[in-house]
N, C-alpha and C positions, 0 to 999 in steps of 0.2 A: 441431443435431447429434443423431444418432440412434444408439441402441445396439441390440444384438441380445439378445433375452431368452434366459435359460436356466432350466430347471426352472420353478418357480413364482414366481421373483423378478420383480417388476414392472419395466417399462422406461418411461422418460419421455424426452421431448425437452427439451433445455435451450438457451436462447438464449445469446449470448456474454457473459453478465453474471452468472452464478451463482458462488457460493462453495462449493467442494466439497472432499472429501477422498478419498484413494485407499484402498480397503479391499476385503476380500472380503465382499460383502453377505450378510446373514443371510436366512433364508427369508422371503419376502414383502416384502423391502425393495426399493425402487425404485433403479435406477442410471441415470446419465445417459450413460455411454459405456463401452466395453470392447471387446474383452478385452485385459488387459495381463498380462505375465509378472512384473512387479516391483511392490513395494509403493509406489513413487512414480509409477506409471502413466506411465512413459516408454517402455517396450518393448511395442509393440503386438503382438498375436498373433492366431491363429485362435481357435476355440472352446475351446482348451485353457487359455487364460489365465483365472485365477480372480479377478484383481483388476479392479475397476471404480471409476469415480468416482461418488460419491453426494453428495447435498446435505448440508451440515453441519446439525446440529440447530438449531432456532430459538434465538436469543440465545447462540450459541456465543462463548466468549471466546477471542480470538486474541492471540498474542504477536508483537510486531514484531521482526524480525531483519534485520540488515544482510547483504546478499549481496556487494556490491562492497567492495574494500579501501579505498575512498575515500568521504568525505562532505565535500562542499564547499558553501559558501555564498558567493555573489559579489554585490557591490553597489558603489555609488559614494557617498561621503560628502564633501561640500565639494570636489567634482571629483577626489577621490583614490580610486583603485581599492582596494577592500577585499576580502580573501580570508580567510575563516574555514574552518578544517577541524575536524572532530570525529572521535573514535575510534569511538563506538558509537551505534547507533540502537535505541531501545527504546520501551516503552510497551505498552499493551494496548488492544484494541477489542472491543466486543460486536457481533456481526454476525448478521443474519437475512436469509434469502432471501425474495423475495416474487414473486407472480404477479398481474398486472393484465391480464386478457384474454389476448392472445397475448404480452405482454411479460413477460420474466423478469428479475429483477435482485436486488441486495442493498442493504441499508442498515444503518447502525450508528452507534455513538458511541464515541469513545475519545480518547486523548491520544498525542502524539508526544514522546519524550524523546531529546534529543541530549546526549551526555556526552563528556568529554575534549576540550572545544573550546579552540582556540587561534587567535590571529590570525597569519596568515602575512604579510599585507600590510595596512597598514604594520607592520613588525616591532616597532616601539616600543610598539604598542598591546597591552593585555591585555584579556581578556574573561572574563565569568563562565563557569566550566567547564561548566555545564549550561544548556541551553536547553530549556524545557518549554512546550508549547502549553497553552492552555485546552482545554476539551472541544470536540472537533470532530465534526461530523456527517459521515458518509461515505456517498456514494451512487454507484452504478455508472452509467457513461455508455458507451453503445455507439456507436462510430463504425463506418463501413463496413469499415475496415481494421484497427482496433485497439480494445481496450477500455480505458477509463480509470476511475480512481477519483477522485471529486471530494471535497475536504476543505474544509468551511466552518465558521466558528465557530458554535456553538449560540446564543450571544448576541453581538450587536454585530458588529464587523468585525475585532477584534483576534485575530490568530493566536497571537502570542507577542511577547516583547521580549528584547533583549540590551543589555548595558552595556559600553562601552569605557572604558578608563582608561589613564593613563600616557602620553598622546599628545595631539596637537592636536585629535583627533576625539572627545575625552572626552565622554561623555553616554550617555543611555539612548534606545534606538531601538525603536519599536513596529512590528511587522510586521503588516500588514493585508491583507485580500483573500481570495483563494482559492488553494488548492494543488491540483494534479492530478498523478497518476502514471499511467503507461500500461504495458500488458503488454509484456514482452520475450519471455517464453515462458509455458508453463502454470503455472509456479511463481513467476516473477519479475516485478516491476514496477520502473519507474524514474521518478525525478524528474529532469527535465532541461530543456534549452532548448526541446525540441519536445513536451513533455508537456502543455502548455496551462495552466500555472499563471498566475495573475494576482495576484501578491503584490508589495507595495510597502512602503517605509519613507518617512517624511516625506510621506505621502499620494500621492506621484507618482513616486518613484524606484524603479525595478524592483529586486527582489532575487531571485536565482536559486538554486535548490536543485538539487544534483546528487548522486545516489547511487542504487544499486539495492538492492532489499529483497525479502523474502518474509515472509509470515505463517505461523505454525504454531499448531495448536490447543493451548491451555493444558492441556487434559485429558491429552493423550498425546504432545504434541510433534510431531505429524504435520504436515509442510508441506502447506498447503492448495493446491488446484488452482483456477485461474480458467480457464473455458472461453474459447477464442479464436474470433474470427470465421472 
C-alpha cells in the first residue's frame, strides 16, 4: 500500500501486516497511507485530509478490548457439548513492527484475560470466573486474502486452563496449541471457526473461541490500525 507525500513528511510503503495508529504526522515523520478526514482513518479524502496511518513506536503497549457483544468458547467433554460465555476480554501486549527484506510484520508478547465467565451448557456446571493465559508470543501472518495474528505460548504448549465443578464434568482442563485471529476490517480482528486456530483440550479435542476484538494504545487509548491486503 502506498501513500502520497505532503510537505516534508516522509512516505513509506507497508505490507499487509503492520501495526499502526491514525494521527496527524509531525514534520519529518513517515506515514503508511492517507489522506483521511477523521481521527480513526475511515473516511478517505483527497489531499485535504490531514490524518494518516503511521507505524506505532517500537515496544508499544496495547490494551485488548472486546468489539463484539459475545465471547464464546465451545468444546466437547465426555461426549457432552460445552458452551462457555464470558463478559469481557482484556489483557495487554507489547508490540513492535519489523522489516526483513521486503517483508513487513509485527511481533509481540502479552496475555489474554477473559472475565465474567459462566457455563451455559451443561447448565449445572460452574466455572472459574476468570480465564487468563500464560505469556503468549504474537506474530503477524499474511495470507493472500486476509491478515492473521498467531498466538503461541512462550514456553511449552499450554495456553490456559479452566476448572468445571458442580456437575459430572468436574475437573481442570488444559488448553494447548495455537490461537489465530484474522482481520475483519482495519480496526477489528476475530477469533472464529475460520480464523485458523489449532487449540485443544485433552490433547486432541478441539476447543473453539469466538469473538471480535480490537487493540488500543495504552498511552492514549487510540484504536490501532492493521493494514489489509
